[in-house]
N, C-alpha and C positions, 0 to 999 in steps of 0.2 A: 492452471496449465492451459495454454492456448496452442494446441497442436505441438507437443513438446519438442519437435524438431526446430521450431521457429526461434526460440531464444538464441540458438546458435547463430542463425542468420542475423538476428538483431545485434548480437555481440559484434559480428563483423561490420554491420552497418554503422555502428557508432564507436568503433575502436578509436581510442584516444591517441593523438600524436605524442611524441616523446615527452616524458615527464621531466620536469626540472624543479628547482626550488621555487622559482617564480614562473607562474603560468598566466597567460592572458585571460582576462575576464570573459571576453567573447572570442570565439574562434569559428571559422567556417571552412568547409572543404568538401572533398569527394571521398566516399568510402565505397568499397565494393568487395565482393567475395562470392564464393560458391561452395557447393559440397554435394555429397552423396547422401540423400535424405529420404526417409520413409514418406510415402504419399500422404499418410495420415496415421494417427496412433493405432497400432496393431495391424497395419497394412502388411501384406506380403510382397510389396513392391517398393523398391527405392528408385529415386530419380535424381539425375544431376540437375541442380537448380542454381541459378546465378542471380545476383542482384547488385546494382550500382546506384547509389543515391547520394544527393547532397546531404550534408549534416551541419548542424549548428550546435556549438557547445557554449553554455553559459554557466559560469562558476560563481553563483551568488551565495549569500548566507542562508536565505530561506528557500529560494527556488533554484533548481539546477537542471540542466539538460546535459547529460554525459553518458558514460558507458553503462550506467544503471537505468537509463531511460529518462523520462521526464519526471522530475520529482519536486514536490513541495513538502518540506520536512519540518518537524518540530521535535525538540528533545523533551521527553517527558521526565526522565531521570537519568542518572549516570548509567550509561550502557543500554538505555532504552530509547528508541526513536520511532516516531510514526511518520510515514511518508505517503504521499499520493502519487502513484506512478502510472504510466501508460506505455503501451507497446503495441506491436502489430505483427502480422504474418502474411505469408504468401498464399496465393490461390492454387487450385489444381483442377485441371480439365479431366472430366470423367472419361473422355475418349482415350486418355493415357493410363487409366486405372482400371484394370480388368474387373475387379470386384464391383465397381460402380458403373460399369458400362450401361449406357442408356439412362442413367440417373442424372439429376442436376449436378452441375459443377460445384466444387468447393470454392467458396468465394474468398476474397481478401478478408482478413480477420483483424480485429482490434480489441484491446482489452484495457480497462481502467479500473482502479480501485485502491483502497488503503492497504498498507503493509506495516505491520508492527515488527520492528527489528530489535533483537536482543543480542548484544555483544557479550559473549560468555567469557572470553579471554583475549588478552592482548600481550604480545611479546614485549620484553623490556629492552630489546636491542634496537636502538634508533637507526642503526645502519641496515637493518633488515626487518622492517615493520611486518608483523604478523598478527592475525586475529582469527578467532573462531566465532561465528555468529549464526543466529537462527532467524530466518525470515518467515513471516506468516501472511502471505498476500491473499486477500479476498478480492476478486475482480469480476466485473461485469464484462461479458463477451459479446461482440457485435460482428456482423459480417456485411460486406457490401460488394455489389457488382458495378459500383460507381453510378448506378441509376437509382438505387434505393438502399436503405440500411435496415437490417433485421437484427433483433435481439436474440442472442443465442444462449442465455442463461448465465450462471455464475460458476466460478471455480474457486477452490481453496487448495493451495499448493505449498504447504510448508516445506522448508528444506534447511539443512545445516551445511555450512560452508567453511572452508579454510582458505584464507587469502594470505599471500606472501609477496611483498613488494621487494624489488631488487633481487629477485631470485635468478641466479646464474649470470645476470647482467644488470648494470645500473638502470633503474626505473622500469625494468621488466616486471610483469605481474603474473603470478600463478594463482589460479582459483580451482579448487576441488570442491564438489558439492554432491549431496545425496538428499533425495526427498521423495515425497509421495504426492498424489493429486486426487482430488475429489471433484465431481461436477454435478450440477443439478440436472433434472430431466431434460430440459431444453438443450443443454450441452450434449447429453447422451443422444438425443434425437438428431442433432446436427451431424454427428459422425456415424451413427450406427443404425438409425431408423431406416426401414425399407417400407414405403407406402405400398398398398396393394396394387396400385397401378404400375409399380416397378418390379413387382414380384414375378418370378419365373421358376421353372423346375429346380434350378440350382441356386436360387436366391429367394428364400421364403420371406413373407412379410414379417416385419419385426418392429416393435414399439420400443424406442430408447428408454433407458432407465437412469435414475439418479443413483449416485453412489461412488464407490471406489473406481478410479480410472487406471492407475498404475504407479510404478515406482521408477526412479531413474538415478543414475550416477553420471556426473558430468565433469569434464576437465577442460580448462582453457589456459592459454599462455599468450600474453601480449608482449611484443618486443619492439621497443622504439629503435629505429635505425639511424635517425637523426632528429633534428628539432621539428621537422614537418612530416616525417613519414614513419609509420609504424605498421607492423604486420601482426596477425593473430592466427592461431590455429586452435582447434577445439574438437571435442568428440563427446558423444553421449551414448550410453547404453540404457535401454528401457525394458522393463518387464511388466507385462499386463496380466499375469496369472491372478485369478480370482477377481478380475474386473467385473463390475456390475453388468456390463454389456457383452460378456464373453460368449453368450448364446447367439449374438447377432451374426448373420451370414457375412457381414462386412468385417467381422473380427476374424482375421486370417492368421495372425502369428502372435505368439506370446512374447517374443523378443524382437526389438528393433535396435538398430545401431545407426549412428550418424557421424560423419566427419566433415569438417569445414575448414576453409582457410580464407583469409581476406587481408585487406590493407586499408589504410586511411591516409590521405594527403591533405594537410592544412594549406589552404590557398590564401587565407586572410586571417590575421591575428591582431587584436586590439593592442593599443599601447598600454592601456590600464592592466595592471598585473595583480595577482593574488598569491599570497605566500602559502604554500601547501606543506611546508616542512612539519608543521604541528599536526596536520591532518593528512597523512600520506595516502589514505584510502579514498579520500573525497575527490 
């Protein structure tokens, strides 16, 4: 779990253009979006954040870059797949976060690691592909201010998801998921530690802990408008009751909510194509 509001922004940043039976192997364009997002996990402040980035999609057999992030994958057995994935997240200025006033800013974040995926069920209607799957990602977390890079520990964030293609509209995709997250001590330190030099009467010193981070329920819907343009909306509700760092003065609220919306425009598409009819979720 890398600041659990962030996968919503990442979903916007790499939203796929319209699905078809034949898709280009390479694709490049611009994606953007924004939303009402918590400043950090268990924060009592939400902020409007926006992001516009170029994107590249590659639909290869072994390596892919698409709406699931950057992936190198290998099938271990029927319904079991291991992938290497990477993603990232936005920063946050402590001047805008009351609980962190006077403390170092939250930096840009990145994460990378393996995910073991189990497909539990697939629907038998080819006109409306559906599946239920479990992902078990273990990722290393890093932060940067663009002058240096710092290691921020590891996370383990398993979830179960339901995906439905052609939901309400051709090539539209609905995803519903629920999961929990755990982090190492370095990860807990990054969000919840208060060094003595930053302590004050209303913010006691605190040493971050390893353990349970929280649970979340998410929903997203991606709708192609034409061959080059698609839009996406999403939301997430998180609960941090019982979290290992609930005693931190930076732990302000047990519930967080996020909403986002975004778009993607394909500016260039390769002549080479790949048939996705047999693999509608890829």
